[in-house]
PDB file of N, CA, C and O in Angstrom:
ATOM      1  N   CYS A   1      37.905  41.232  13.968  1.00  0.00           N
ATOM      2  CA  CYS A   1      37.198  40.157  13.223  1.00  0.00           C
ATOM      3  C   CYS A   1      37.187  40.567  11.829  1.00  0.00           C
ATOM      4  O   CYS A   1      37.628  39.790  10.981  1.00  0.00           O
ATOM      5  N   ASP A   2      36.709  41.760  11.487  1.00  0.00           N
ATOM      6  CA  ASP A   2      36.524  42.234  10.113  1.00  0.00           C
ATOM      7  C   ASP A   2      37.789  42.207   9.432  1.00  0.00           C
ATOM      8  O   ASP A   2      37.807  41.883   8.245  1.00  0.00           O
ATOM      9  N   ALA A   3      38.866  42.511  10.045  1.00  0.00           N
ATOM     10  CA  ALA A   3      40.186  42.654   9.377  1.00  0.00           C
ATOM     11  C   ALA A   3      40.522  41.280   8.849  1.00  0.00           C
ATOM     12  O   ALA A   3      41.120  41.211   7.775  1.00  0.00           O
ATOM     13  N   ILE A   4      40.212  40.245   9.462  1.00  0.00           N
ATOM     14  CA  ILE A   4      40.518  38.938   8.973  1.00  0.00           C
ATOM     15  C   ILE A   4      39.336  38.497   7.948  1.00  0.00           C
ATOM     16  O   ILE A   4      39.554  38.220   6.769  1.00  0.00           O
ATOM     17  N   ALA A   5      38.222  38.475   8.479  1.00  0.00           N
ATOM     18  CA  ALA A   5      36.962  37.896   7.700  1.00  0.00           C
ATOM     19  C   ALA A   5      36.957  38.684   6.358  1.00  0.00           C
ATOM     20  O   ALA A   5      36.773  38.039   5.325  1.00  0.00           O
ATOM     21  N   LYS A   6      37.135  39.948   6.299  1.00  0.00           N
ATOM     22  CA  LYS A   6      36.857  40.659   5.003  1.00  0.00           C
ATOM     23  C   LYS A   6      38.099  40.864   4.248  1.00  0.00           C
ATOM     24  O   LYS A   6      38.113  41.483   3.185  1.00  0.00           O
ATOM     25  N   GLY A   7      39.241  40.300   4.841  1.00  0.00           N
ATOM     26  CA  GLY A   7      40.469  40.308   3.928  1.00  0.00           C
ATOM     27  C   GLY A   7      41.434  41.593   4.217  1.00  0.00           C
ATOM     28  O   GLY A   7      42.564  41.660   3.733  1.00  0.00           O
ATOM     29  N   TRP A   8      40.917  42.537   4.994  1.00  0.00           N
ATOM     30  CA  TRP A   8      41.724  43.695   5.163  1.00  0.00           C
ATOM     31  C   TRP A   8      43.105  43.614   5.574  1.00  0.00           C
ATOM     32  O   TRP A   8      43.973  44.387   5.169  1.00  0.00           O
ATOM     33  N   ALA A   9      43.319  42.555   6.478  1.00  0.00           N
ATOM     34  CA  ALA A   9      44.669  42.533   6.967  1.00  0.00           C
ATOM     35  C   ALA A   9      45.610  41.962   5.936  1.00  0.00           C
ATOM     36  O   ALA A   9      46.782  42.339   5.907  1.00  0.00           O
ATOM     37  N   GLU A  10      45.129  41.041   5.066  1.00  0.00           N
ATOM     38  CA  GLU A  10      45.951  40.637   3.897  1.00  0.00           C
ATOM     39  C   GLU A  10      46.290  41.716   2.916  1.00  0.00           C
ATOM     40  O   GLU A  10      47.389  41.750   2.362  1.00  0.00           O
ATOM     41  N   SER A  11      45.287  42.652   2.688  1.00  0.00           N
ATOM     42  CA  SER A  11      45.497  43.711   1.878  1.00  0.00           C
ATOM     43  C   SER A  11      46.593  44.684   2.485  1.00  0.00           C
ATOM     44  O   SER A  11      47.529  45.148   1.834  1.00  0.00           O
ATOM     45  N   TRP A  12      46.345  44.921   3.805  1.00  0.00           N
ATOM     46  CA  TRP A  12      47.406  45.858   4.384  1.00  0.00           C
ATOM     47  C   TRP A  12      48.802  45.181   4.198  1.00  0.00           C
ATOM     48  O   TRP A  12      49.700  45.883   3.732  1.00  0.00           O
ATOM     49  N   ARG A  13      49.055  43.929   4.507  1.00  0.00           N
ATOM     50  CA  ARG A  13      50.300  43.390   4.273  1.00  0.00           C
ATOM     51  C   ARG A  13      50.880  43.517   2.863  1.00  0.00           C
ATOM     52  O   ARG A  13      52.036  43.900   2.678  1.00  0.00           O
ATOM     53  N   ARG A  14      49.996  43.166   1.818  1.00  0.00           N
ATOM     54  CA  ARG A  14      50.367  43.388   0.449  1.00  0.00           C
ATOM     55  C   ARG A  14      50.777  44.824   0.096  1.00  0.00           C
ATOM     56  O   ARG A  14      51.538  45.066  -0.841  1.00  0.00           O
ATOM     57  N   ASN A  15      50.230  45.787   0.905  1.00  0.00           N
ATOM     58  CA  ASN A  15      50.453  47.219   0.641  1.00  0.00           C
ATOM     59  C   ASN A  15      51.519  47.855   1.689  1.00  0.00           C
ATOM     60  O   ASN A  15      51.589  49.053   1.961  1.00  0.00           O
ATOM     61  N   GLY A  16      52.306  46.864   2.205  1.00  0.00           N
ATOM     62  CA  GLY A  16      53.294  47.521   3.096  1.00  0.00           C
ATOM     63  C   GLY A  16      52.777  47.893   4.345  1.00  0.00           C
ATOM     64  O   GLY A  16      53.332  48.844   4.895  1.00  0.00           O
ATOM     65  N   TRP A  17      51.783  47.321   4.945  1.00  0.00           N
ATOM     66  CA  TRP A  17      50.997  47.690   6.115  1.00  0.00           C
ATOM     67  C   TRP A  17      50.409  49.033   6.041  1.00  0.00           C
ATOM     68  O   TRP A  17      50.433  49.755   7.038  1.00  0.00           O
ATOM     69  N   ARG A  18      49.899  49.414   4.970  1.00  0.00           N
ATOM     70  CA  ARG A  18      49.270  50.739   4.736  1.00  0.00           C
ATOM     71  C   ARG A  18      47.662  50.325   4.450  1.00  0.00           C
ATOM     72  O   ARG A  18      47.397  49.351   3.745  1.00  0.00           O
ATOM     73  N   LYS A  19      46.768  51.035   4.975  1.00  0.00           N
ATOM     74  CA  LYS A  19      45.282  50.869   4.861  1.00  0.00           C
ATOM     75  C   LYS A  19      44.984  51.503   3.471  1.00  0.00           C
ATOM     76  O   LYS A  19      45.818  52.097   2.787  1.00  0.00           O
ATOM     77  N   SER A  20      43.751  51.305   3.166  1.00  0.00           N
ATOM     78  CA  SER A  20      43.258  51.965   1.867  1.00  0.00           C
ATOM     79  C   SER A  20      43.266  53.450   1.915  1.00  0.00           C
ATOM     80  O   SER A  20      43.300  54.092   0.865  1.00  0.00           O
ATOM     81  N   ASP A  21      43.235  54.078   3.171  1.00  0.00           N
ATOM     82  CA  ASP A  21      43.390  55.492   3.255  1.00  0.00           C
ATOM     83  C   ASP A  21      44.795  55.967   3.337  1.00  0.00           C
ATOM     84  O   ASP A  21      45.045  57.149   3.571  1.00  0.00           O
ATOM     85  N   LYS A  22      45.717  55.073   3.150  1.00  0.00           N
ATOM     86  CA  LYS A  22      47.276  55.251   3.046  1.00  0.00           C
ATOM     87  C   LYS A  22      47.785  55.409   4.542  1.00  0.00           C
ATOM     88  O   LYS A  22      48.986  55.602   4.730  1.00  0.00           O
ATOM     89  N   LYS A  23      47.018  55.341   5.471  1.00  0.00           N
ATOM     90  CA  LYS A  23      47.503  55.526   6.855  1.00  0.00           C
ATOM     91  C   LYS A  23      48.117  54.211   7.267  1.00  0.00           C
ATOM     92  O   LYS A  23      47.685  53.196   6.720  1.00  0.00           O
ATOM     93  N   PRO A  24      49.111  54.106   8.204  1.00  0.00           N
ATOM     94  CA  PRO A  24      49.545  52.862   8.611  1.00  0.00           C
ATOM     95  C   PRO A  24      48.568  51.956   9.347  1.00  0.00           C
ATOM     96  O   PRO A  24      47.743  52.424  10.132  1.00  0.00           O
ATOM     97  N   ALA A  25      48.658  50.798   9.115  1.00  0.00           N
ATOM     98  CA  ALA A  25      47.894  49.756   9.934  1.00  0.00           C
ATOM     99  C   ALA A  25      48.473  49.601  11.205  1.00  0.00           C
ATOM    100  O   ALA A  25      49.661  49.282  11.261  1.00  0.00           O
ATOM    101  N   LEU A  26      47.763  49.794  12.336  1.00  0.00           N
ATOM    102  CA  LEU A  26      48.302  49.681  13.545  1.00  0.00           C
ATOM    103  C   LEU A  26      48.586  48.292  13.991  1.00  0.00           C
ATOM    104  O   LEU A  26      47.882  47.352  13.621  1.00  0.00           O
ATOM    105  N   ASN A  27      49.640  48.145  14.807  1.00  0.00           N
ATOM    106  CA  ASN A  27      50.010  46.694  15.283  1.00  0.00           C
ATOM    107  C   ASN A  27      50.433  45.719  14.229  1.00  0.00           C
ATOM    108  O   ASN A  27      50.269  44.514  14.420  1.00  0.00           O
ATOM    109  N   SER A  28      50.995  46.198  13.075  1.00  0.00           N
ATOM    110  CA  SER A  28      51.341  45.295  12.003  1.00  0.00           C
ATOM    111  C   SER A  28      52.117  44.096  12.428  1.00  0.00           C
ATOM    112  O   SER A  28      51.966  43.007  11.874  1.00  0.00           O
ATOM    113  N   ASP A  29      52.980  44.303  13.450  1.00  0.00           N
ATOM    114  CA  ASP A  29      53.799  43.087  13.959  1.00  0.00           C
ATOM    115  C   ASP A  29      52.873  41.993  14.393  1.00  0.00           C
ATOM    116  O   ASP A  29      53.045  40.821  14.058  1.00  0.00           O
ATOM    117  N   LEU A  30      51.894  42.403  15.141  1.00  0.00           N
ATOM    118  CA  LEU A  30      50.943  41.303  15.625  1.00  0.00           C
ATOM    119  C   LEU A  30      50.120  40.826  14.591  1.00  0.00           C
ATOM    120  O   LEU A  30      49.787  39.641  14.615  1.00  0.00           O
ATOM    121  N   TRP A  31      49.702  41.642  13.593  1.00  0.00           N
ATOM    122  CA  TRP A  31      48.824  41.117  12.363  1.00  0.00           C
ATOM    123  C   TRP A  31      49.619  40.253  11.626  1.00  0.00           C
ATOM    124  O   TRP A  31      49.112  39.233  11.158  1.00  0.00           O
ATOM    125  N   GLU A  32      50.958  40.546  11.428  1.00  0.00           N
ATOM    126  CA  GLU A  32      51.925  39.593  10.790  1.00  0.00           C
ATOM    127  C   GLU A  32      51.982  38.224  11.323  1.00  0.00           C
ATOM    128  O   GLU A  32      51.855  37.226  10.614  1.00  0.00           O
ATOM    129  N   ILE A  33      52.195  38.204  12.712  1.00  0.00           N
ATOM    130  CA  ILE A  33      52.114  36.821  13.499  1.00  0.00           C
ATOM    131  C   ILE A  33      50.836  36.076  13.188  1.00  0.00           C
ATOM    132  O   ILE A  33      50.851  34.920  12.765  1.00  0.00           O
ATOM    133  N   LEU A  34      49.657  36.809  13.421  1.00  0.00           N
ATOM    134  CA  LEU A  34      48.351  36.136  13.239  1.00  0.00           C
ATOM    135  C   LEU A  34      48.212  35.676  11.928  1.00  0.00           C
ATOM    136  O   LEU A  34      47.789  34.532  11.755  1.00  0.00           O
ATOM    137  N   LEU A  35      48.549  36.505  10.814  1.00  0.00           N
ATOM    138  CA  LEU A  35      48.277  35.969   9.492  1.00  0.00           C
ATOM    139  C   LEU A  35      49.154  34.811   9.201  1.00  0.00           C
ATOM    140  O   LEU A  35      48.638  33.914   8.534  1.00  0.00           O
ATOM    141  N   ASN A  36      50.387  34.664   9.578  1.00  0.00           N
ATOM    142  CA  ASN A  36      51.268  33.589   9.521  1.00  0.00           C
ATOM    143  C   ASN A  36      50.650  32.277  10.144  1.00  0.00           C
ATOM    144  O   ASN A  36      50.701  31.190   9.568  1.00  0.00           O
ATOM    145  N   LEU A  37      50.078  32.474  11.340  1.00  0.00           N
ATOM    146  CA  LEU A  37      49.460  31.391  12.141  1.00  0.00           C
ATOM    147  C   LEU A  37      48.116  30.920  11.328  1.00  0.00           C
ATOM    148  O   LEU A  37      47.842  29.730  11.177  1.00  0.00           O
ATOM    149  N   LEU A  38      47.436  31.824  10.900  1.00  0.00           N
ATOM    150  CA  LEU A  38      46.241  31.467  10.092  1.00  0.00           C
ATOM    151  C   LEU A  38      46.561  30.668   8.835  1.00  0.00           C
ATOM    152  O   LEU A  38      45.762  29.822   8.433  1.00  0.00           O
ATOM    153  N   ASN A  39      47.637  30.895   8.243  1.00  0.00           N
ATOM    154  CA  ASN A  39      48.021  30.309   6.955  1.00  0.00           C
ATOM    155  C   ASN A  39      48.353  28.785   7.435  1.00  0.00           C
ATOM    156  O   ASN A  39      48.233  27.850   6.643  1.00  0.00           O
ATOM    157  N   ARG A  40      48.743  28.611   8.677  1.00  0.00           N
ATOM    158  CA  ARG A  40      49.264  27.170   9.000  1.00  0.00           C
ATOM    159  C   ARG A  40      48.130  26.308   9.619  1.00  0.00           C
ATOM    160  O   ARG A  40      48.316  25.110   9.830  1.00  0.00           O
ATOM    161  N   HIS A  41      46.914  26.942   9.920  1.00  0.00           N
ATOM    162  CA  HIS A  41      45.852  26.227  10.588  1.00  0.00           C
ATOM    163  C   HIS A  41      44.530  26.527   9.915  1.00  0.00           C
ATOM    164  O   HIS A  41      44.363  27.543   9.240  1.00  0.00           O
ATOM    165  N   ARG A  42      43.632  25.649  10.112  1.00  0.00           N
ATOM    166  CA  ARG A  42      42.323  25.833   9.505  1.00  0.00           C
ATOM    167  C   ARG A  42      41.499  26.598  10.584  1.00  0.00           C
ATOM    168  O   ARG A  42      41.209  26.053  11.649  1.00  0.00           O
ATOM    169  N   VAL A  43      41.160  27.770  10.309  1.00  0.00           N
ATOM    170  CA  VAL A  43      40.427  28.583  11.242  1.00  0.00           C
ATOM    171  C   VAL A  43      39.214  29.318  10.555  1.00  0.00           C
ATOM    172  O   VAL A  43      39.255  29.823   9.433  1.00  0.00           O
ATOM    173  N   THR A  44      38.261  29.301  11.299  1.00  0.00           N
ATOM    174  CA  THR A  44      36.976  30.158  10.889  1.00  0.00           C
ATOM    175  C   THR A  44      36.817  31.223  11.731  1.00  0.00           C
ATOM    176  O   THR A  44      36.766  30.970  12.935  1.00  0.00           O
ATOM    177  N   VAL A  45      36.715  32.513  11.317  1.00  0.00           N
ATOM    178  CA  VAL A  45      36.440  33.680  12.029  1.00  0.00           C
ATOM    179  C   VAL A  45      35.042  33.969  11.845  1.00  0.00           C
ATOM    180  O   VAL A  45      34.474  33.991  10.754  1.00  0.00           O
ATOM    181  N   ARG A  46      34.465  34.212  13.080  1.00  0.00           N
ATOM    182  CA  ARG A  46      33.169  34.463  13.119  1.00  0.00           C
ATOM    183  C   ARG A  46      32.754  35.547  14.167  1.00  0.00           C
ATOM    184  O   ARG A  46      33.221  35.398  15.296  1.00  0.00           O
ATOM    185  N   TRP A  47      31.997  36.540  13.954  1.00  0.00           N
ATOM    186  CA  TRP A  47      31.695  37.552  14.872  1.00  0.00           C
ATOM    187  C   TRP A  47      30.564  36.985  15.857  1.00  0.00           C
ATOM    188  O   TRP A  47      29.655  36.297  15.393  1.00  0.00           O
ATOM    189  N   ILE A  48      30.633  37.271  17.166  1.00  0.00           N
ATOM    190  CA  ILE A  48      29.631  36.992  18.178  1.00  0.00           C
ATOM    191  C   ILE A  48      29.451  38.190  18.976  1.00  0.00           C
ATOM    192  O   ILE A  48      30.371  38.999  19.106  1.00  0.00           O
ATOM    193  N   LYS A  49      28.306  38.349  19.519  1.00  0.00           N
ATOM    194  CA  LYS A  49      28.074  39.586  20.389  1.00  0.00           C
ATOM    195  C   LYS A  49      28.776  39.197  21.723  1.00  0.00           C
ATOM    196  O   LYS A  49      28.690  38.103  22.279  1.00  0.00           O
ATOM    197  N   GLY A  50      29.440  40.209  22.113  1.00  0.00           N
ATOM    198  CA  GLY A  50      30.158  40.052  23.431  1.00  0.00           C
ATOM    199  C   GLY A  50      29.377  40.221  24.611  1.00  0.00           C
ATOM    200  O   GLY A  50      28.330  40.864  24.521  1.00  0.00           O
ATOM    201  N   HIS A  51      29.735  39.732  25.721  1.00  0.00           N
ATOM    202  CA  HIS A  51      28.929  39.696  26.982  1.00  0.00           C
ATOM    203  C   HIS A  51      27.348  39.397  26.823  1.00  0.00           C
ATOM    204  O   HIS A  51      26.437  40.039  27.345  1.00  0.00           O
ATOM    205  N   ALA A  52      27.252  38.412  26.082  1.00  0.00           N
ATOM    206  CA  ALA A  52      25.923  37.867  25.732  1.00  0.00           C
ATOM    207  C   ALA A  52      25.766  36.519  26.318  1.00  0.00           C
ATOM    208  O   ALA A  52      24.748  35.916  25.980  1.00  0.00           O
ATOM    209  N   GLY A  53      26.607  35.912  27.159  1.00  0.00           N
ATOM    210  CA  GLY A  53      26.492  34.637  27.712  1.00  0.00           C
ATOM    211  C   GLY A  53      26.994  33.520  26.915  1.00  0.00           C
ATOM    212  O   GLY A  53      26.819  32.353  27.266  1.00  0.00           O
ATOM    213  N   HIS A  54      27.648  33.871  25.789  1.00  0.00           N
ATOM    214  CA  HIS A  54      28.277  32.842  24.985  1.00  0.00           C
ATOM    215  C   HIS A  54      29.461  32.209  25.696  1.00  0.00           C
ATOM    216  O   HIS A  54      30.455  32.883  25.967  1.00  0.00           O
ATOM    217  N   PRO A  55      29.360  30.844  26.021  1.00  0.00           N
ATOM    218  CA  PRO A  55      30.504  30.234  26.904  1.00  0.00           C
ATOM    219  C   PRO A  55      31.917  30.524  26.517  1.00  0.00           C
ATOM    220  O   PRO A  55      32.748  30.929  27.330  1.00  0.00           O
ATOM    221  N   GLU A  56      32.182  30.295  25.181  1.00  0.00           N
ATOM    222  CA  GLU A  56      33.582  30.604  24.740  1.00  0.00           C
ATOM    223  C   GLU A  56      33.936  32.000  24.814  1.00  0.00           C
ATOM    224  O   GLU A  56      35.041  32.374  25.206  1.00  0.00           O
ATOM    225  N   ASN A  57      32.976  32.809  24.428  1.00  0.00           N
ATOM    226  CA  ASN A  57      33.308  34.330  24.503  1.00  0.00           C
ATOM    227  C   ASN A  57      33.748  34.718  25.999  1.00  0.00           C
ATOM    228  O   ASN A  57      34.742  35.387  26.281  1.00  0.00           O
ATOM    229  N   GLU A  58      32.753  34.130  26.973  1.00  0.00           N
ATOM    230  CA  GLU A  58      33.144  34.535  28.290  1.00  0.00           C
ATOM    231  C   GLU A  58      34.327  34.042  28.832  1.00  0.00           C
ATOM    232  O   GLU A  58      34.954  34.689  29.671  1.00  0.00           O
ATOM    233  N   CYS A  59      34.747  32.769  28.357  1.00  0.00           N
ATOM    234  CA  CYS A  59      36.063  32.184  28.735  1.00  0.00           C
ATOM    235  C   CYS A  59      37.237  33.014  28.231  1.00  0.00           C
ATOM    236  O   CYS A  59      38.249  33.187  28.910  1.00  0.00           O
ATOM    237  N   CYS A  60      37.050  33.552  26.938  1.00  0.00           N
ATOM    238  CA  CYS A  60      38.000  34.222  26.221  1.00  0.00           C
ATOM    239  C   CYS A  60      38.151  35.731  27.020  1.00  0.00           C
ATOM    240  O   CYS A  60      39.261  36.239  27.179  1.00  0.00           O
ATOM    241  N   ASP A  61      37.051  36.299  27.441  1.00  0.00           N
ATOM    242  CA  ASP A  61      36.943  37.491  28.259  1.00  0.00           C
ATOM    243  C   ASP A  61      37.700  37.418  29.512  1.00  0.00           C
ATOM    244  O   ASP A  61      38.430  38.341  29.876  1.00  0.00           O
ATOM    245  N   ARG A  62      37.523  36.242  30.232  1.00  0.00           N
ATOM    246  CA  ARG A  62      38.172  36.027  31.493  1.00  0.00           C
ATOM    247  C   ARG A  62      39.764  35.945  31.378  1.00  0.00           C
ATOM    248  O   ARG A  62      40.550  36.491  32.152  1.00  0.00           O
ATOM    249  N   MET A  63      40.078  35.196  30.316  1.00  0.00           N
ATOM    250  CA  MET A  63      41.519  35.110  30.063  1.00  0.00           C
ATOM    251  C   MET A  63      42.206  36.525  29.605  1.00  0.00           C
ATOM    252  O   MET A  63      43.320  36.885  29.987  1.00  0.00           O
ATOM    253  N   ALA A  64      41.416  37.215  28.786  1.00  0.00           N
ATOM    254  CA  ALA A  64      41.973  38.606  28.497  1.00  0.00           C
ATOM    255  C   ALA A  64      42.158  39.370  29.639  1.00  0.00           C
ATOM    256  O   ALA A  64      43.224  39.978  29.740  1.00  0.00           O
ATOM    257  N   VAL A  65      41.233  39.468  30.619  1.00  0.00           N
ATOM    258  CA  VAL A  65      41.320  40.243  31.738  1.00  0.00           C
ATOM    259  C   VAL A  65      42.467  39.765  32.663  1.00  0.00           C
ATOM    260  O   VAL A  65      43.202  40.579  33.223  1.00  0.00           O
ATOM    261  N   ALA A  66      42.593  38.510  32.800  1.00  0.00           N
ATOM    262  CA  ALA A  66      43.573  38.002  33.531  1.00  0.00           C
ATOM    263  C   ALA A  66      44.969  38.391  33.043  1.00  0.00           C
ATOM    264  O   ALA A  66      45.797  38.886  33.807  1.00  0.00           O
ATOM    265  N   ALA A  67      45.225  38.135  31.655  1.00  0.00           N
ATOM    266  CA  ALA A  67      46.430  38.582  31.070  1.00  0.00           C
ATOM    267  C   ALA A  67      46.611  40.072  31.110  1.00  0.00           C
ATOM    268  O   ALA A  67      47.764  40.480  31.248  1.00  0.00           O
ATOM    269  N   SER A  68      45.732  40.852  31.020  1.00  0.00           N
ATOM    270  CA  SER A  68      45.797  42.331  31.167  1.00  0.00           C
ATOM    271  C   SER A  68      46.293  42.717  32.532  1.00  0.00           C
ATOM    272  O   SER A  68      47.190  43.547  32.676  1.00  0.00           O
ATOM    273  N   GLN A  69      45.619  42.020  33.672  1.00  0.00           N
ATOM    274  CA  GLN A  69      46.037  42.403  34.980  1.00  0.00           C
ATOM    275  C   GLN A  69      47.381  41.853  35.280  1.00  0.00           C
ATOM    276  O   GLN A  69      48.066  42.464  36.101  1.00  0.00           O
ATOM    277  N   ALA A  70      47.855  40.769  34.716  1.00  0.00           N
ATOM    278  CA  ALA A  70      49.286  40.232  34.958  1.00  0.00           C
ATOM    279  C   ALA A  70      50.312  41.146  34.328  1.00  0.00           C
ATOM    280  O   ALA A  70      51.400  41.405  34.841  1.00  0.00           O
ATOM    281  N   ALA A  71      49.867  41.620  33.151  1.00  0.00           N
ATOM    282  CA  ALA A  71      50.796  42.677  32.524  1.00  0.00           C
ATOM    283  C   ALA A  71      50.934  43.838  33.313  1.00  0.00           C
ATOM    284  O   ALA A  71      52.059  44.315  33.459  1.00  0.00           O
ATOM    285  N   LYS A  72      49.852  44.414  33.898  1.00  0.00           N
ATOM    286  CA  LYS A  72      49.879  45.664  34.643  1.00  0.00           C
ATOM    287  C   LYS A  72      50.829  45.423  35.918  1.00  0.00           C
ATOM    288  O   LYS A  72      51.586  46.324  36.278  1.00  0.00           O
ATOM    289  N   LYS A  73      50.781  44.299  36.538  1.00  0.00           N
ATOM    290  CA  LYS A  73      51.598  43.885  37.692  1.00  0.00           C
ATOM    291  C   LYS A  73      52.962  43.920  37.218  1.00  0.00           C
ATOM    292  O   LYS A  73      53.794  44.577  37.844  1.00  0.00           O
ATOM    293  N   ARG A  74      53.290  43.253  36.133  1.00  0.00           N
ATOM    294  CA  ARG A  74      54.604  43.214  35.667  1.00  0.00           C
ATOM    295  C   ARG A  74      55.318  44.527  35.300  1.00  0.00           C
ATOM    296  O   ARG A  74      56.509  44.734  35.536  1.00  0.00           O
ATOM    297  N   PHE A  75      54.537  45.341  34.740  1.00  0.00           N
ATOM    298  CA  PHE A  75      55.083  46.672  34.333  1.00  0.00           C
ATOM    299  C   PHE A  75      54.761  47.775  35.312  1.00  0.00           C
ATOM    300  O   PHE A  75      55.040  48.938  35.020  1.00  0.00           O
ATOM    301  N   ALA A  76      54.256  47.503  36.324  1.00  0.00           N
ATOM    302  CA  ALA A  76      54.010  48.493  37.433  1.00  0.00           C
ATOM    303  C   ALA A  76      55.281  49.029  38.090  1.00  0.00           C
ATOM    304  O   ALA A  76      55.205  49.845  39.009  1.00  0.00           O
TER     305      ALA A  76
END
């Protein structure tokens, strides 16, 4: 969330996917895809506390768990 909201990911991209400490930004391929999508859509990034009963967060958590379990089965 901070990487987008605070502009860090855009800075990493401008700096060849290097962070301010000169270390490589992890998952730069995924950040690139996300930044390109964000440029094409109107998106608001907002932090919310996880596992606090927020309906959309709980839905996202269930989807993430399901995707993780499916990937484990596929690569097992």
